[in-house]
ZATOR-965295 format. One record per residue (C-alpha): residue in three letters; z negated, x negated, y. Coordinates in pm, whole numbers. Layout:
<atom residuo="ALA" zz="Z" xx="X" yy="Y"/>
...
This chain:
<atom residuo="UNK" zz="8547" xx="-9262" yy="7587"/>
<atom residuo="UNK" zz="8800" xx="-8990" yy="7668"/>
<atom residuo="UNK" zz="9073" xx="-9245" yy="7737"/>
<atom residuo="UNK" zz="8995" xx="-9435" yy="7416"/>
<atom residuo="UNK" zz="9006" xx="-9111" yy="7217"/>
<atom residuo="UNK" zz="9343" xx="-9016" yy="7369"/>
<atom residuo="UNK" zz="9490" xx="-9363" yy="7310"/>
<atom residuo="UNK" zz="9374" xx="-9339" yy="6948"/>
<atom residuo="UNK" zz="9547" xx="-9000" yy="6915"/>
<atom residuo="UNK" zz="9868" xx="-9150" yy="7054"/>
<atom residuo="UNK" zz="9845" xx="-9435" yy="6804"/>
<atom residuo="UNK" zz="9797" xx="-9178" yy="6525"/>
<atom residuo="UNK" zz="10124" xx="-9009" yy="6620"/>
<atom residuo="UNK" zz="10049" xx="-8747" yy="6884"/>
<atom residuo="UNK" zz="10359" xx="-8648" yy="7085"/>
<atom residuo="UNK" zz="10160" xx="-8501" yy="7378"/>
<atom residuo="UNK" zz="9802" xx="-8549" yy="7500"/>
<atom residuo="UNK" zz="9638" xx="-8233" yy="7640"/>
<atom residuo="UNK" zz="9354" xx="-8288" yy="7888"/>
<atom residuo="UNK" zz="9119" xx="-8007" yy="7990"/>
<atom residuo="UNK" zz="8803" xx="-7993" yy="8199"/>
<atom residuo="UNK" zz="8698" xx="-7631" yy="8151"/>
<atom residuo="UNK" zz="8606" xx="-7483" yy="7814"/>
<atom residuo="UNK" zz="8811" xx="-7183" yy="7704"/>
<atom residuo="UNK" zz="8610" xx="-7103" yy="7393"/>
<atom residuo="UNK" zz="8483" xx="-6744" yy="7358"/>
<atom residuo="UNK" zz="8201" xx="-6674" yy="7603"/>
<atom residuo="UNK" zz="8267" xx="-6987" yy="7809"/>
<atom residuo="UNK" zz="8160" xx="-6986" yy="8173"/>
<atom residuo="UNK" zz="8407" xx="-7110" yy="8437"/>
<atom residuo="UNK" zz="8343" xx="-7436" yy="8621"/>
<atom residuo="UNK" zz="8406" xx="-7522" yy="8986"/>
<atom residuo="UNK" zz="8727" xx="-7688" yy="9105"/>
<atom residuo="UNK" zz="8525" xx="-7995" yy="9206"/>
<atom residuo="UNK" zz="8374" xx="-8029" yy="8859"/>
<atom residuo="UNK" zz="8709" xx="-7977" yy="8687"/>
<atom residuo="UNK" zz="8869" xx="-8246" yy="8907"/>
<atom residuo="UNK" zz="8583" xx="-8484" yy="8826"/>
<atom residuo="UNK" zz="8629" xx="-8426" yy="8452"/>
<atom residuo="UNK" zz="9007" xx="-8454" yy="8433"/>
<atom residuo="UNK" zz="9179" xx="-8653" yy="8708"/>
<atom residuo="UNK" zz="9014" xx="-8993" yy="8648"/>
<atom residuo="UNK" zz="9105" xx="-8961" yy="8278"/>
<atom residuo="UNK" zz="9467" xx="-8872" yy="8356"/>
<atom residuo="UNK" zz="9498" xx="-9157" yy="8608"/>
<atom residuo="UNK" zz="9375" xx="-9415" yy="8362"/>
<atom residuo="UNK" zz="9547" xx="-9266" yy="8060"/>
<atom residuo="UNK" zz="9890" xx="-9249" yy="8224"/>
<atom residuo="UNK" zz="9884" xx="-9629" yy="8249"/>
<atom residuo="UNK" zz="9790" xx="-9671" yy="7883"/>
<atom residuo="UNK" zz="10022" xx="-9440" yy="7688"/>
<atom residuo="UNK" zz="10394" xx="-9366" yy="7693"/>
<atom residuo="UNK" zz="10384" xx="-9001" yy="7587"/>
<atom residuo="UNK" zz="10361" xx="-8690" yy="7808"/>
<atom residuo="UNK" zz="10022" xx="-8576" yy="7937"/>
<atom residuo="UNK" zz="9945" xx="-8205" yy="7965"/>
<atom residuo="UNK" zz="9683" xx="-8058" yy="8198"/>
<atom residuo="UNK" zz="9502" xx="-7758" yy="8049"/>
<atom residuo="UNK" zz="9402" xx="-7556" yy="8354"/>
<atom residuo="UNK" zz="9434" xx="-7215" yy="8517"/>
<atom residuo="UNK" zz="9397" xx="-7352" yy="8872"/>
<atom residuo="UNK" zz="9698" xx="-7456" yy="9081"/>
<atom residuo="UNK" zz="9496" xx="-7715" yy="9273"/>
<atom residuo="UNK" zz="9394" xx="-7891" yy="8952"/>
<atom residuo="UNK" zz="9752" xx="-7878" yy="8822"/>
<atom residuo="UNK" zz="9880" xx="-8035" yy="9145"/>
<atom residuo="UNK" zz="9628" xx="-8322" yy="9129"/>
<atom residuo="UNK" zz="9712" xx="-8380" yy="8761"/>
<atom residuo="UNK" zz="10088" xx="-8384" yy="8818"/>
<atom residuo="UNK" zz="10046" xx="-8622" yy="9112"/>
<atom residuo="UNK" zz="9848" xx="-8859" yy="8892"/>
<atom residuo="UNK" zz="10056" xx="-8879" yy="8575"/>
<atom residuo="UNK" zz="10066" xx="-8542" yy="8398"/>
<atom residuo="UNK" zz="10403" xx="-8372" yy="8340"/>
<atom residuo="UNK" zz="10307" xx="-8049" yy="8160"/>
<atom residuo="UNK" zz="10092" xx="-7753" yy="8271"/>
<atom residuo="UNK" zz="9914" xx="-7565" yy="7991"/>
<atom residuo="UNK" zz="9784" xx="-7239" yy="8143"/>
<atom residuo="UNK" zz="9604" xx="-6998" yy="7910"/>
<atom residuo="UNK" zz="9664" xx="-6713" yy="8156"/>
<atom residuo="UNK" zz="10040" xx="-6762" yy="8161"/>
<atom residuo="UNK" zz="10032" xx="-6870" yy="8529"/>
<atom residuo="UNK" zz="9887" xx="-6527" yy="8606"/>
<atom residuo="UNK" zz="9537" xx="-6601" yy="8738"/>
<atom residuo="UNK" zz="9634" xx="-6831" yy="9027"/>
<atom residuo="UNK" zz="9932" xx="-6719" yy="9237"/>
<atom residuo="UNK" zz="9997" xx="-7081" yy="9339"/>
<atom residuo="UNK" zz="10055" xx="-7207" yy="8984"/>
<atom residuo="UNK" zz="10424" xx="-7110" yy="8970"/>
<atom residuo="UNK" zz="10484" xx="-7284" yy="9303"/>
<atom residuo="UNK" zz="10326" xx="-7606" yy="9174"/>
<atom residuo="UNK" zz="10522" xx="-7594" yy="8848"/>
<atom residuo="UNK" zz="10846" xx="-7537" yy="9038"/>
<atom residuo="UNK" zz="10776" xx="-7811" yy="9294"/>
<atom residuo="UNK" zz="10713" xx="-8074" yy="9026"/>
<atom residuo="UNK" zz="10976" xx="-7939" yy="8782"/>
<atom residuo="UNK" zz="10696" xx="-7945" yy="8524"/>
<atom residuo="UNK" zz="10709" xx="-7816" yy="8170"/>
<atom residuo="UNK" zz="10479" xx="-7513" yy="8136"/>
<atom residuo="UNK" zz="10301" xx="-7365" yy="7836"/>
<atom residuo="UNK" zz="10239" xx="-6995" yy="7899"/>
<atom residuo="UNK" zz="9991" xx="-6827" yy="7667"/>
<atom residuo="UNK" zz="9898" xx="-6470" yy="7586"/>
<atom residuo="UNK" zz="9534" xx="-6382" yy="7642"/>
<atom residuo="UNK" zz="9358" xx="-6046" yy="7644"/>
<atom residuo="UNK" zz="9072" xx="-6059" yy="7894"/>
<atom residuo="UNK" zz="8907" xx="-6388" yy="7997"/>
<atom residuo="UNK" zz="8733" xx="-6653" yy="7784"/>
<atom residuo="UNK" zz="8405" xx="-6491" yy="7881"/>
<atom residuo="UNK" zz="8508" xx="-6142" yy="7760"/>
<atom residuo="UNK" zz="8812" xx="-6185" yy="7534"/>
<atom residuo="UNK" zz="8631" xx="-6143" yy="7201"/>
<atom residuo="UNK" zz="8457" xx="-5818" yy="7298"/>
<atom residuo="UNK" zz="8633" xx="-5591" yy="7046"/>
<atom residuo="UNK" zz="8998" xx="-5668" yy="7136"/>
<atom residuo="UNK" zz="9229" xx="-5383" yy="7035"/>
<atom residuo="UNK" zz="9607" xx="-5342" yy="7015"/>
<atom residuo="UNK" zz="9832" xx="-5053" yy="6922"/>
<atom residuo="UNK" zz="10111" xx="-5286" yy="6811"/>
<atom residuo="UNK" zz="9990" xx="-5647" yy="6812"/>
<atom residuo="UNK" zz="10315" xx="-5843" yy="6792"/>
<atom residuo="UNK" zz="10512" xx="-5611" yy="7019"/>
<atom residuo="UNK" zz="10239" xx="-5618" yy="7284"/>
<atom residuo="UNK" zz="10209" xx="-5997" yy="7278"/>
<atom residuo="UNK" zz="10586" xx="-6041" yy="7286"/>
<atom residuo="UNK" zz="10615" xx="-5792" yy="7570"/>
<atom residuo="UNK" zz="10352" xx="-5969" yy="7779"/>
<atom residuo="UNK" zz="10508" xx="-6310" yy="7715"/>
<atom residuo="UNK" zz="10853" xx="-6176" yy="7800"/>
<atom residuo="UNK" zz="10721" xx="-6045" yy="8133"/>
<atom residuo="UNK" zz="10552" xx="-6378" yy="8209"/>
<atom residuo="UNK" zz="10872" xx="-6570" yy="8131"/>
<atom residuo="UNK" zz="11096" xx="-6337" yy="8333"/>
<atom residuo="UNK" zz="10861" xx="-6363" yy="8632"/>
<atom residuo="UNK" zz="10853" xx="-6743" yy="8607"/>
<atom residuo="UNK" zz="11233" xx="-6768" yy="8594"/>
<atom residuo="UNK" zz="11267" xx="-6524" yy="8883"/>
<atom residuo="UNK" zz="11040" xx="-6751" yy="9085"/>
<atom residuo="UNK" zz="11239" xx="-7067" yy="9020"/>
<atom residuo="UNK" zz="11100" xx="-7206" yy="8693"/>
<atom residuo="UNK" zz="11381" xx="-7333" yy="8469"/>
<atom residuo="UNK" zz="11395" xx="-7157" yy="8133"/>
<atom residuo="UNK" zz="11425" xx="-7492" yy="7953"/>
<atom residuo="UNK" zz="11085" xx="-7589" yy="8100"/>
<atom residuo="UNK" zz="10898" xx="-7296" yy="7941"/>
<atom residuo="UNK" zz="10703" xx="-7300" yy="7613"/>
<atom residuo="UNK" zz="10531" xx="-6987" yy="7478"/>
<atom residuo="UNK" zz="10197" xx="-6960" yy="7299"/>
<atom residuo="UNK" zz="10087" xx="-6631" yy="7133"/>
<atom residuo="UNK" zz="9724" xx="-6727" yy="7189"/>
<atom residuo="UNK" zz="9552" xx="-6750" yy="6852"/>
<atom residuo="UNK" zz="9182" xx="-6681" yy="6908"/>
<atom residuo="UNK" zz="9224" xx="-6560" yy="7266"/>
<atom residuo="UNK" zz="9137" xx="-6191" yy="7256"/>
<atom residuo="UNK" zz="9226" xx="-6163" yy="6887"/>
<atom residuo="UNK" zz="9027" xx="-6065" yy="6577"/>
<atom residuo="UNK" zz="9047" xx="-6245" yy="6244"/>
<atom residuo="UNK" zz="9310" xx="-5996" yy="6128"/>
<atom residuo="UNK" zz="9510" xx="-6038" yy="6450"/>
<atom residuo="UNK" zz="9519" xx="-6417" yy="6409"/>
<atom residuo="UNK" zz="9641" xx="-6390" yy="6050"/>
<atom residuo="UNK" zz="9911" xx="-6143" yy="6150"/>
<atom residuo="UNK" zz="10033" xx="-6370" yy="6430"/>
<atom residuo="UNK" zz="10066" xx="-6665" yy="6194"/>
<atom residuo="UNK" zz="10234" xx="-6451" yy="5929"/>
<atom residuo="UNK" zz="10484" xx="-6301" yy="6175"/>
<atom residuo="UNK" zz="10530" xx="-6601" yy="6401"/>
<atom residuo="UNK" zz="10906" xx="-6608" yy="6341"/>
<atom residuo="UNK" zz="10939" xx="-6282" yy="6536"/>
<atom residuo="UNK" zz="10857" xx="-6469" yy="6857"/>
<atom residuo="UNK" zz="11184" xx="-6661" yy="6816"/>
<atom residuo="UNK" zz="11346" xx="-6354" yy="6973"/>
<atom residuo="UNK" zz="11230" xx="-6484" yy="7311"/>
<atom residuo="UNK" zz="11451" xx="-6792" yy="7268"/>
<atom residuo="UNK" zz="11184" xx="-7044" yy="7364"/>
<atom residuo="UNK" zz="10982" xx="-7317" yy="7188"/>
<atom residuo="UNK" zz="10663" xx="-7183" yy="7029"/>
<atom residuo="UNK" zz="10327" xx="-7358" yy="7049"/>
<atom residuo="UNK" zz="10032" xx="-7254" yy="6835"/>
<atom residuo="UNK" zz="9674" xx="-7380" yy="6836"/>
<atom residuo="UNK" zz="9492" xx="-7286" yy="6514"/>
<atom residuo="UNK" zz="9292" xx="-7609" yy="6492"/>
<atom residuo="UNK" zz="8926" xx="-7553" yy="6392"/>
<atom residuo="UNK" zz="8938" xx="-7193" yy="6524"/>
<atom residuo="UNK" zz="8668" xx="-6944" yy="6428"/>
<atom residuo="UNK" zz="8901" xx="-6739" yy="6206"/>
<atom residuo="UNK" zz="8915" xx="-7040" yy="5972"/>
<atom residuo="UNK" zz="8535" xx="-7056" yy="5972"/>
<atom residuo="UNK" zz="8507" xx="-6686" yy="5890"/>
<atom residuo="UNK" zz="8740" xx="-6715" yy="5593"/>
<atom residuo="UNK" zz="8620" xx="-7052" yy="5461"/>
<atom residuo="UNK" zz="8255" xx="-7029" yy="5565"/>
<atom residuo="UNK" zz="8286" xx="-7363" yy="5746"/>
<atom residuo="UNK" zz="8151" xx="-7505" yy="6070"/>
<atom residuo="UNK" zz="8403" xx="-7641" yy="6326"/>
<atom residuo="UNK" zz="8382" xx="-8004" yy="6210"/>
<atom residuo="UNK" zz="8443" xx="-7894" yy="5848"/>
<atom residuo="UNK" zz="8755" xx="-7684" yy="5914"/>
<atom residuo="UNK" zz="9015" xx="-7955" yy="5864"/>
<atom residuo="UNK" zz="9150" xx="-7814" yy="5537"/>
<atom residuo="UNK" zz="9171" xx="-7464" yy="5677"/>
<atom residuo="UNK" zz="9350" xx="-7609" yy="5977"/>
<atom residuo="UNK" zz="9591" xx="-7794" yy="5746"/>
<atom residuo="UNK" zz="9685" xx="-7468" yy="5578"/>
<atom residuo="UNK" zz="9724" xx="-7285" yy="5910"/>
<atom residuo="UNK" zz="9943" xx="-7560" yy="6058"/>
<atom residuo="UNK" zz="10168" xx="-7571" yy="5752"/>
<atom residuo="UNK" zz="10217" xx="-7193" yy="5757"/>
<atom residuo="UNK" zz="10277" xx="-7196" yy="6133"/>
<atom residuo="UNK" zz="10551" xx="-7457" yy="6103"/>
<atom residuo="UNK" zz="10716" xx="-7279" yy="5810"/>
<atom residuo="UNK" zz="10717" xx="-6961" yy="6021"/>
<atom residuo="UNK" zz="10868" xx="-7119" yy="6331"/>
<atom residuo="UNK" zz="10613" xx="-7319" yy="6533"/>
<atom residuo="UNK" zz="10771" xx="-7603" yy="6731"/>
<atom residuo="UNK" zz="10447" xx="-7755" yy="6863"/>
<atom residuo="UNK" zz="10097" xx="-7750" yy="6714"/>
<atom residuo="UNK" zz="9788" xx="-7827" yy="6920"/>
<atom residuo="UNK" zz="9537" xx="-8007" yy="6697"/>
<atom residuo="UNK" zz="9223" xx="-8219" yy="6699"/>
<atom residuo="UNK" zz="9285" xx="-8430" yy="6386"/>
<atom residuo="UNK" zz="9615" xx="-8596" yy="6472"/>
<atom residuo="UNK" zz="9649" xx="-8847" yy="6188"/>
<atom residuo="UNK" zz="9598" xx="-8588" yy="5914"/>
<atom residuo="UNK" zz="9807" xx="-8320" yy="6084"/>
<atom residuo="UNK" zz="10097" xx="-8559" yy="6148"/>
<atom residuo="UNK" zz="10149" xx="-8581" yy="5771"/>
<atom residuo="UNK" zz="10120" xx="-8204" yy="5728"/>
<atom residuo="UNK" zz="10372" xx="-8149" yy="6008"/>
<atom residuo="UNK" zz="10620" xx="-8396" yy="5855"/>
<atom residuo="UNK" zz="10608" xx="-8231" yy="5512"/>
<atom residuo="UNK" zz="10608" xx="-7870" yy="5635"/>
<atom residuo="UNK" zz="10896" xx="-7946" yy="5871"/>
<atom residuo="UNK" zz="11097" xx="-8118" yy="5597"/>
<atom residuo="UNK" zz="11048" xx="-7822" yy="5361"/>
<atom residuo="UNK" zz="11146" xx="-7574" yy="5634"/>
<atom residuo="UNK" zz="11459" xx="-7769" yy="5723"/>
<atom residuo="UNK" zz="11552" xx="-7796" yy="5355"/>
<atom residuo="UNK" zz="11541" xx="-7417" yy="5335"/>
<atom residuo="UNK" zz="11765" xx="-7386" yy="5640"/>
<atom residuo="UNK" zz="12018" xx="-7628" yy="5494"/>
<atom residuo="UNK" zz="12043" xx="-7430" yy="5172"/>
<atom residuo="UNK" zz="12110" xx="-7097" yy="5341"/>
């Protein structure tokens, strides 16, 4: 079922398929390495033979990343910014993998327990800058790094809105920006909608994110979002051409 779903996403226009075996939603409990391998590696093995687009492994564990890269993945998506497992940078360097490094405050289990910042954007940028500098110092090529400000990961409703509104400020880091607003709880709080009914709120968030500088958007509803991305990107580029 997972492979069929991913193939369908590719057919609908996805540029990357992100595979994860451990929930990172607020309050989520970690799973064992054995369980995470069981959930992800067979899918990646089979999927890599059925699609021609890059596969990303969403994990914080170097051992899982290694297995995934050996079996067809080419991107590591680590919500801790390669910070929780000291071996992650070594694996990324060894395989010359693309890496998505995200900002998170706390862990999925604790991150929504009253997160506070003195200066939200500066603190997130500072942490991401440190992560990037450490990665480069340890042999990761700058052109392989993608940054993610971490919408919903240790952020309140107001924090998420501010990140989307000021996303262009992250361009200072000189790296591609990924954002993942899809079906997040901040949309539910504003629209009063359950996760499966947040598509229109996600559409609005994705459009704003692209207008403000997002290069990659991580979404659930690929077919619908592909159209939003095309239009938002065309409008943004039109503005650039007229300046």
